[in-house]
N, C-alpha and C positions, 0 to 999 in steps of 0.2 A: 545431437551440441545436447554437455550436459556441462555447465561449469562446475570448475575449482574449487575457485577463491571469492568468497560473492562478498561486496561491500554494500551493509543499506543505510541508508545515510539520509539522518532528517529525523524528526521529532522525536522526543522520549520522552515520557512523563506518564503519570497515574493516569488512569481512567476513572473520575467518579463517576457512577453509571446508575440511576435511576428509572425506571418502569415506573411509564404513567398512562394512564386510560387515554390525554390528550394534552397536548399543550400548551403549556397555560400562555391564557391570553397576557397584556403589559394591567400588571395590578394586583395577578390572580393569584392566591394561595392557596394550594394545590396541595394532594396527599401522597407520597410517591408508595407504591403495592410493596416493593421492595427495592433493595438498589446491593452496588456492590465495590469493593475496589479491585482494579487489576493496574496487571503494567501494561502501558499501552504508548501510542503513538508509533505514527507509520512505519518506522524503524524499527522498534521492536515485535509489531506483530507481522512484520516482514518476515525477521530473525527468526521467531521465532517460528516458523511454518517448516523454512528450510532448515535448521536447525531438524526438526519434525523428519526431515526425508534424508537426512544423513549426512546433507551438507558443509563445506568449513565457512561459516559464516559471521563477520566480524560487525561493529556497530558504529556507527558517527553518528552525529547533529552536533544540538545545543548544549548547557553545560544543563551540569545536574549538583543542584547542591548540597550540603554536609546532614540534612536539616532528614527528617523522618520516612516523608517521601524519597533521599535520594539516595535511602539507604533500603530503601522496600526496593527501588527500581534497581537498586545493584544486587544485592542478593535472591530476587528476580533470572537475570543475566546471569550468576553466576551458575544458579541452579539448572539454568535450561543450554547450561555449555553455550553460552550466544558469545564468542570474544570482543571484551568492551575495556581493554590495553588502555587504546586510545582517548577514552572520554575524555573531556575537561569536568571534574568536579571540584566544588572551591566552597565556597561561604554565603553565596547569590540564595537566591531560593530558588525550588525545582517547576517547572512548570505543572501545568495542570492543568488536565480538558474533562469537563463537562455536560453526561451525552444524555439526554430524557427521551428513553428509549419510548414511543409509542404503541396502542394499543394494537399495531398493525405491521408492525419492526423497525418503520421508520427511525431515523434519528435523525437531533437538533441538537447540535455537538457550538460548545461556548469551550475558548483557547487562550490562555489567557499564561503569559511569565515572559514568552518568546523574545520580546523587545529586547529585554533586558541580559538575552544571554549572551556567553558565548560562542562562537560558530568553531567548531574544528575546520585542518585544512581538508586539502588532500593528495598529503606527504607518501613520501611511499603507492604513491595510486600505482604504479605498476607492479608490483606482487600479485595484484586482481586483474582477473579477468571479467569480473562482470562486477558494474557498478548500477546502486537504484535509489534514487530520487527522491523524495519525496517533494508535494507542490508546496509545503510549508515550510522551505529549507532556501526557496531561492531568491526570494528577494536577502538574504542574508548571504550567501554563497555566488551570486550571479559571476562578480568578476572576477573568481578562480575557472565557473566556463568554460572561460576562451581558455584557456590549458587543458581542459580536459580533449579542445577538440583536435589536437595535437595526438590523441591515444587511438590510435586506428586499428588496434587487438581490442581496445575495450568495447562490449559488450554494455551499452545505456540505454538504461531503460527508466521510466518517471509515473509512480503513482497521483491521481489525480491533476488538477490542471485550475491553475488560480494566475497565475502571472501568464506575460506574455516571454513565448519559446522561442526567442531567436538563435538555439544553441544546440545545435547536431544530439538528436532524438533517436536511435534504430525502435524502441520501441515505448507506445504512452499505452498507460491502463487507465481510464478516463469515466466515469459519468458521464451521462445525457444531460446528465440535472445541468453541468460544471462547462460543458460545453455544444455550442449547435454544431449541427450537419454541417453548414458551410463554415467556420472554420475551420472542425477536422480539413474538411474536403480543401480547401485553402494548404493547410500548415502542407499537407501531402501532396498537393500540386508542388509545392515551395522547394520540395526535398529537404526539408525543412526533419520530417520527422517518416522513417520507414514504417512502418507499421501504427494505428491507430490505431485502441479496443474498445469499443461503447459499450459501459456495461449498464444494466439497469435489471434492477428487482423481480421488476415484473414483466416485461418485455425483453426481446429476443435479443441478443448481444448484435452488434456489427464488427468487422473486419474492415478497417480500411487501406488501401496503398496502392501503390499505383498499378498493378494488377486489376483491381476491378473491387469492389466489392465482397464481404461473404456475409448472411447472417449464421448465426448461434444459438439455435432454442436449445436451452438448456432444461433438463427433467422438472417436473409440475410442483415443483417443490412451494409449502405455502412459508411465505414467511415468518419464521420467528423472530431472530433478531439480526439485520443488516448489517451490524455494527464487530468491523474487521471481513467483512465479506469482500472488498470490492482490496484489501490489500494482499488480503488471500491467490486469489486471480494472478496480482502483479507480481506476488511472492514466485506465483509458480516459471513464471516466466524469466524471470530475473536468475534462477534455479537453472533450467534450464532452457532456456533462446527458442532460437525460432526454424532450427536446423529442418526439424519435423517438425513443420509450420503447421500444417491442420490438426494432424495428431498432440502437439501441443498448445492449442489452443482450447482445443475441444476437452483436453484433464485439466486447463488454466478454469475456466471456464464451470466444470467442476466443480474442482476443487473450494472454487466460493459461494457455487450452491449447494453443495455441505457445511460451509461451515452457517452459511445463511439459513436453511429449512429443514436440521439435521443436528441434535443434540455432540454427534460424534466429530471426533478431531477428524485433520485429513488426508489420511495418512496415504502411503502409494497406494497400497492394498487397495483404497478406500474407492480412491481416485479413479484408478484404472475399472473400476466397476463400476460407480456411475455414469467414467468419459460415455460406455457404451450404448447409455440416454441418451446423447446430446448431436440433437442433430446439427451436418453442416449442411446452407444451400446459396448454393451462387444465385449474385441479385443484376 
């Protein structure tokens, strides 16, 4: 299975990234060894990778402003050939995300501005065959999710878990830090979600379903920067689905490992190379 037209729906913001030795404590005054600004938010992170894999991908989500940060995002989307024609662009403030990356590659994130944003709707959703949601958007679009349940031919996946899931999902990619195993199993048992991939930067991932549990052991890469790794894993599933389940799970985890542990782009060729190093074990 491989999807032809994918919509990444969720957070759209510049990432303000600071590399620090340790996460600051309350009242601390610390220095960053390096910093950068990049286009981010789950919707953009995932759409970038899907575009890299030569897929037709669109983004929708929170509104962005006509301020310099909003212009920065629009220019980036245009340069990456990501369709953004439906975005709400107004005179409001573009949301931001400050990310502190410590010496182990782990992140502490401070997001700002979403509460004052206008959010897109799901107009023309029937023209898509895959929809990827992010956890940040759920509280703003929950009423629209009921309507999505009627779209039987729409593959719906989600990156991350924050708000109660009482709507249908085909696939959830989520960090083990965001959900307990018991919560995940309850969602599977209730048939709310078909598959849940529990990821971890340092431990094997687990794929949960009514058919059982599978452990996925990625290659032994040292984490350089986990920023975007989970989004990349989720993006692969949104782009290629679960028709070839085990093969696609291995490739999705390989894509995330490439982002977290190397400085390479997760191209299709690189993913196929690294996927050969991913082990899959029934539990």
